[in-house]
N, C-alpha and C positions, 0 to 999 in steps of 0.2 A: 495741681502741684507742679512746681518748676524743677526741671532736671537740667543741670549745667552740662555742657559738653565735656566728656572725659579728657583729662590732660594727656597729651601724647607722651607715651612712656619711653619710646626709644625705638630700637630696631626689632625686626620681626623675631628671628631666632634667638637674639641675644639682647635683652633689654639693657639700656644704659642705666646702671645703678650708681648712685653716689658712693664714693669711697667711704667705707665704714668710719664713723667718728669715734669708735671704741679704741681706747688706748691699748696698744700691744702689751705694755708692761703690766697693766692692770689685769688683763686676761691671763697672762703668763703666771702672775703671782697667785691669782685666784685658783688656777688649775693646780699649781704646785702645792698649795696649802692642803689639798685633799689627800696627800700621801702620808703614810705612817713610816715608810721606808726612809730612815734617816740618811743613808748613803745616797739614795736617789735624790732626795731633796737637796742634799749638799751639792751634788754634781750639777743639778739644775740651777742652784743659786750661784755656784762658781762660774757657770757658763752663761748666765743671764745677760751680761753686758755684750758678749759676742753675738748672742741671738738677737738682741735689740738692734745692734749695728747692721746685721744682715737683713733684718726686717726693714730698716730705713733704706738700705740699698735696693731691696725688692721693689719698694714703692717708686723709687727714682727710676729704676729700670722699666717698671711697668708704664710709667708716664712717657718714657722714651720708646716704648715698643720693643724692649730688648730682654724680656724675661727668658727667652730661649738661650741667652748667653750664660745663665746660671748653671753651674756644674752640679750634678747630683752628688749628694753626700748624706747618708742617713745619720751621721754624727755631727757634732759641732766641736771639733778639737779646740783645745786639748781636754776640756773638762767633761763634755757630754758624750756619752757612749752611744753606739748604734742601738736603737730600740727605746732609748730614754724619751725622746720627743714623741714617739708614737704612743707610749704609755701616758705621757702628759696630756695627749688629746683624748685617748679612749678611756682612761681611768680617772682623768682630771676634769677636762672640759665637758665630757659627755655625762658625767655622773649626775643623776637627777637629784633634785632638791638641794642644790648648792648654789653659791654665788656664781661659780664658774659656769654652771649650766644656764644661768640667766643670760649670760653673754652669748652662749650658743643659740638660745631661743631668740634672742634679739636679732641676731644675724639671720637666722632661718626665716623670720617673719618680716624681713626688711624689703622683700620684693612686693611691689604693688599687686593687690588682689591675690597675693600668694601664688602667683604664676611663675613657673620656672623661667628664668631669664635666658637659658640656653636654647630652649625650644619654643618658648612662649605658647605652650599648649597644655601642659600637664601641671598639676599642683605641686608646689614645693613640699618635699617630705624630709629633706636632709640638707647638710652642707657638703659641697664638693671641694676638695683640695685642688685648686688649679694646678699647682705643682704637687704631685702625689707625696703624701707624708712619708711613705716607706723609702722613697728615693731622695727626698729633700727635707730632712728632719728639722732643719732650722725654722721652717715655715709652718710647722704642724698646727700651731695655734695663732698664727698671724692673721688678724681679721681680713687684711687685704688679699690673703690667699684662700679665704673661706667664702664660697659663693653659694647662695641659696640654689637648690637644685631639686628636680624631681628624681625619683628613684631610677627611672630608665636612663636619663642622661648621666646620672652619677655612675650607674652600672656600665653603660656603654663606653663612657670615657675611661673608667677603670684607672689603670696606671699610665694612661697616655701622658706623655710629656713632650713638649716641642723641642726638636733638635735644631730647627732653622726658623727664621722668621716666616717663611712661606708655609711651613707646616704647623704654625701656631694657630690654635683655635681662638675664637673671639673671647676676650675677657670682658665681662659686663662692667667692671669697675674702670677699665682703662680705654675701652674702644667705643666709639660712637660713629656708626656707619649708616645711619638711616636717612641721611640727607638726600642721597641719590638712589634711584631705583636700581636694584641689582638682582632681585629675585624674579624669575619669569615662570610662566606656566603655559603649557600647551594642552588644549582640550580636544579629545578625539572621541570616536564612537567605536564600541566593540559589541557587536550583536545587540544593538539597541540600547546599550548602557553607556554612559559617559565615563571616560577615563581622564585622569589629570596627570600630567608629567611636569614636575618642577625642575628648574635648571638655574644656573647662575648666568645672568646676562652680563656681558662684558662691555656693553655700549657706554655706560656712564661711570664705570669704576676704574681705578688705577690698576696697572699691571701688578703692583704689590699686593693689592687687596684680593684680587680674584683667587689666587691659590689658597689664601687663608680661608676664604669663604667655602671653597670646595673641601678643604681639610676639615673644617668645622662640621659641615653637613655630612660628610662621610664618616667622621669619627663618632658622631652621635646618631647615625642612621636616620637623619632627618629627611633625606630625599624619599626614602621608603615610607616614612611616617606621613609626609605631606601628600604623596601620591595616593596612598590608601585613604586618608581622611578627606582629601579633596574629592576623590571619586564618590565616596560615600555621601558627602554633603550635597554634591550636585544631583545625585540620584534620589536622595531623600527629599529634595525640593521639587521633584517632578510634578506633583499634584498642584502646588502653588504656581509653578511656571505655566502649566497647561491652563489653569484658570485665568491667569493673566493674559496668556495668548488668546484665549477665547473671547476675552472682552476688549483687549487693546492691541492684539496682533504682535508682530515682531518688535515694533517700536516700544510697546508696553513692557515686553520682556527685557529689552535692552535697558529701559529706564529702571526697572526693578533691580537688575544686576548692578547697575551703576550706583543705585541707592545703597545696596548692601555693601558694595565695595567702599563707598565713601564712609559708611558707618564703621566698617571694620578698620579703616585706615586711621580712625581716631586713636586706636591703640598703637599702631605703627604703620609707616608707609609700606614697609616690606613684610608686613604680617601676611602669612600664607593665605589666610582667608580673604583678605583684601585683594591680593594678587590673583587668586582664583576667580573671584567674581569680576574683576577687571578684565581678565582673559575671556570670561563668558560673555561679557557685554560687547567685546570686540570681535566675537566669533559669529559670523553670519549664519552658519549652519545651526549653531547652538540657539541663537536668539529667535530663529524661525522654527525651532523645535523639530527639525527634520529627523534627528536621531531618535527623539522620543516617539515621533509618529511611526518610525520604523519598527519599534519594539512590539 
């Protein structure tokens, strides 16, 4: 059986996803149709043109990297009141067995392999509002503001909203940053066990991008996640590494680590697992298993 090489998806913590091709007005109208409250439906109808215009502005600003310039406002004056757009999302778009819910599910399942594009580690369980719906009501059901997300990234991000360009986390629909290596890893020994420490490498990235990557990693607690998962993966592989060392020595271990790194990089160049095994391959003490022998 022939297996083709997986298509490279994008960057490690944040996959590059195509901008949703779902029409904003269609989603808005489907969600609005779910309400029996005539006053609410009328306000949403009266304010629809303003919401659509703001949605178009959002996409233009996203393409220019300027989403942080959008001012928070839970309402859409003059027609739509605070809370209306949140209800449009929670009681309209989220309502099961409806046309509106079909759009929600289509967006939720749009990430390849159903992997969260923010962390590229955990499964997608929900949609995250890049600009939180409580603070930015106009974008509550805008497809470009709804990103497939795991529960942890959604929860950790919570109501985080960028105030400056440098504090903006990566947006999977608008940012593509996997062309250059920027995620680094250092492997060390602690009482016979391997530890992994991930960091942002500044060698190949712009001064503009570095603070955004740090903001992203810190806001979503990804440094901690990768450190823990990286150490676990290295130590779980101890038996395989020792077997390889016994038959092929340090050169064989290095080759194995490079093979794993190359395989993982098919998903993304900066995928934490690829970066981890590349660091292992380049670490003389690790590939000679000095730390494992000390255990």
